[in-house]
C-alpha positions as CSV (number, residue, x, y, z in Angstrom):
1,M,-1.6,63.2,54.9
2,D,-2.6,64.6,58.3
3,F,-6.0,63.8,60.3
4,I,-6.8,67.7,60.2
5,T,-6.3,67.6,56.2
6,I,-8.4,64.7,55.7
7,V,-10.9,66.1,57.9
8,A,-11.0,69.4,55.7
9,V,-11.6,66.8,52.6
10,A,-14.2,65.4,54.3
11,L,-16.0,68.6,54.9
12,G,-15.5,69.9,51.4
13,L,-16.8,66.3,50.1
14,S,-19.8,66.7,52.6
15,F,-21.4,69.7,51.5
16,D,-23.4,68.4,48.9
17,T,-24.5,65.2,51.0
18,F,-25.4,68.0,53.5
19,A,-27.7,70.1,51.2
20,V,-29.4,66.7,49.7
21,S,-30.2,65.7,53.4
22,L,-31.1,69.4,54.3
23,S,-33.8,69.0,51.4
24,Y,-34.9,65.6,52.9
25,G,-35.7,67.3,56.4
26,V,-37.6,69.8,55.0
27,V,-39.6,67.5,52.7
28,R,-40.2,64.8,55.4
29,N,-40.2,66.9,58.6
30,Q,-42.0,64.1,60.5
31,I,-39.0,62.1,59.6
32,L,-38.1,59.4,62.5
33,F,-34.6,59.3,63.9
34,R,-34.5,55.6,62.8
35,Q,-35.2,57.0,59.2
36,A,-32.6,59.8,59.5
37,V,-30.0,57.4,60.3
38,R,-30.8,55.1,57.4
39,I,-30.4,58.3,55.3
40,A,-26.9,59.2,56.7
41,L,-25.7,55.9,56.6
42,V,-26.2,55.2,53.0
43,L,-25.1,58.8,52.2
44,A,-21.9,58.3,54.3
45,F,-21.2,54.6,53.2
46,F,-21.2,55.7,49.0
47,Q,-19.1,58.7,50.0
48,A,-16.3,56.4,51.6
49,G,-17.4,53.8,49.3
50,L,-16.4,55.4,46.3
51,L,-13.3,57.4,47.4
52,V,-12.0,53.5,48.4
53,T,-13.4,52.4,44.9
54,G,-11.7,55.5,43.3
55,F,-8.9,54.8,45.1
56,F,-8.2,51.4,44.3
57,L,-9.4,51.8,40.3
58,G,-6.9,54.6,40.3
59,S,-5.7,55.9,36.9
60,F,-7.2,53.1,34.8
61,I,-10.4,54.8,34.3
62,S,-9.7,58.1,35.7
63,E,-9.9,59.8,32.3
64,I,-13.1,58.0,31.4
65,V,-14.6,59.3,35.3
66,R,-13.3,62.7,34.7
67,A,-15.2,63.3,31.4
68,A,-18.4,62.0,32.5
69,D,-18.8,62.5,36.1
70,H,-20.4,66.1,36.4
71,W,-22.7,64.9,33.7
72,V,-23.7,62.0,36.2
73,A,-24.1,64.0,38.9
74,L,-26.4,66.7,37.1
75,V,-28.4,64.3,35.5
76,L,-29.2,62.1,38.6
77,L,-29.7,65.3,41.1
78,S,-31.8,67.0,38.4
79,F,-34.0,64.1,38.1
80,L,-34.7,63.7,41.7
81,G,-35.4,67.5,41.9
82,I,-37.7,67.6,39.1
83,R,-39.7,64.6,40.7
84,M,-39.9,66.8,43.9
85,I,-40.9,69.7,42.3
86,A,-43.6,67.8,40.1
87,E,-45.2,66.0,43.4
88,G,-45.1,69.4,45.4
89,I,-47.1,71.0,42.6
90,R,-49.5,68.0,42.3
91,R,-50.1,67.4,45.9
92,K,-53.1,68.6,47.8
93,D,-53.3,70.9,50.5
94,G,-52.8,68.8,53.8
95,S,-51.8,65.5,52.4
96,E,-48.3,64.1,53.4
97,P,-45.3,64.6,51.2
98,R,-44.0,61.9,49.1
99,D,-40.9,59.7,51.0
100,F,-38.0,60.5,48.7
101,S,-36.0,58.6,50.8
102,K,-37.2,55.1,49.1
103,P,-34.3,53.0,48.1
104,A,-34.1,53.9,44.2
105,E,-34.2,57.4,45.0
106,L,-31.7,57.5,47.7
107,L,-29.2,55.5,46.2
108,A,-29.3,57.9,43.0
109,A,-28.8,60.7,45.2
110,A,-25.9,59.1,47.2
111,V,-23.9,58.4,43.9
112,G,-24.7,61.5,42.8
113,T,-23.4,63.3,45.6
114,S,-20.4,61.2,45.8
115,I,-18.7,61.1,42.3
116,D,-16.3,64.0,43.7
117,A,-15.3,61.1,46.4
118,F,-14.4,59.0,43.5
119,A,-12.2,61.1,42.0
120,V,-10.5,62.2,45.4
121,G,-9.8,58.3,45.6
122,I,-7.8,58.6,42.5
123,S,-6.0,61.5,43.6
124,F,-5.5,59.9,47.2
125,A,-4.0,57.1,45.1
126,L,-1.5,58.7,43.1
127,L,-0.5,60.6,46.5
128,S,-0.1,57.1,48.4
129,I,-2.4,58.0,51.1
130,R,-3.9,55.6,53.7
131,I,-7.1,55.2,52.2
132,W,-9.1,53.1,55.0
133,Y,-8.1,55.6,57.8
134,S,-9.0,58.5,55.2
135,S,-12.6,56.5,54.1
136,I,-13.6,56.3,58.0
137,I,-12.8,59.9,58.5
138,I,-14.6,60.8,55.4
139,G,-17.5,58.6,56.3
140,A,-18.0,59.8,59.6
141,V,-18.0,63.6,58.6
142,T,-20.7,62.9,56.0
143,F,-22.6,60.8,58.4
144,L,-22.6,63.7,61.1
145,A,-23.1,66.6,58.1
146,S,-25.8,64.3,57.0
147,M,-27.6,63.8,60.6
148,T,-27.3,67.5,61.2
149,A,-28.6,68.6,58.1
150,I,-31.7,66.3,58.5
151,R,-32.5,68.0,61.8
152,I,-31.7,71.4,60.5
153,G,-34.3,70.7,57.5
154,K,-36.7,69.1,59.6
155,S,-37.1,72.5,62.1
156,A,-37.4,74.6,58.5
157,G,-39.9,72.4,57.0
158,L,-42.4,72.9,59.5
159,H,-42.2,76.8,58.6
160,L,-42.0,76.3,55.0
161,G,-45.5,74.8,54.8
162,K,-47.3,72.9,51.9
163,K,-44.4,73.8,49.0
164,V,-41.5,72.3,50.8
165,E,-40.9,69.4,48.1
166,I,-40.6,72.3,45.8
167,T,-38.0,73.6,48.0
168,G,-36.3,70.3,48.3
169,G,-36.3,69.8,44.4
170,L,-35.0,73.1,43.9
171,I,-31.9,72.4,46.4
172,L,-31.2,69.0,44.4
173,I,-31.1,70.8,40.8
174,A,-28.6,73.5,42.6
175,I,-26.6,71.0,43.8
176,G,-26.9,69.0,40.5
177,V,-25.8,72.5,38.4
178,K,-23.2,73.1,40.7
179,I,-21.4,69.8,40.4
180,F,-21.5,70.7,36.7
181,L,-20.3,73.6,36.4
182,E,-17.3,73.6,39.0
183,H,-16.1,70.6,36.5
184,I,-16.7,72.7,33.4
185,L,-15.4,75.6,34.4
186,A,-12.1,74.0,36.0
187,K,-11.3,72.8,32.6
């Protein structure tokens, strides 16, 4: 597989990560650069890591994962989204929004948005694609997409006012539903 094709795959895989990062930027419009880098690195690491994991596990568990991956993404992202919405409803005017980039929540978002990378890794194994080369490109594209989205979300968050957490939560739930429907309708 050539460089352009791998970048195209990486862009496709990074759409969910982009949307999650956008919601992080919206909710935490005072996010510092180092915090954004940490979020982007975690999301990129899981995207590349699950790609490699899928590659090495290959067809051993492909049917099991394909049967449940959309459910995992839906549950994790909906859980985070519902928590964000609840916090947005409970938050008093002028108070700082909750930090949804805490390790457990960031891990759930990273896994939820990277499930597709696992499936792509399985298909890469069947096609004998150079996995390390591909994972570096996919991780780099995901990192750049995440950083860009956080920046865009940070700017938009300043204009959305006090209900940014509700917006971010709705985005996360929408991503989970999108992943779920893509897998259900593809059958």
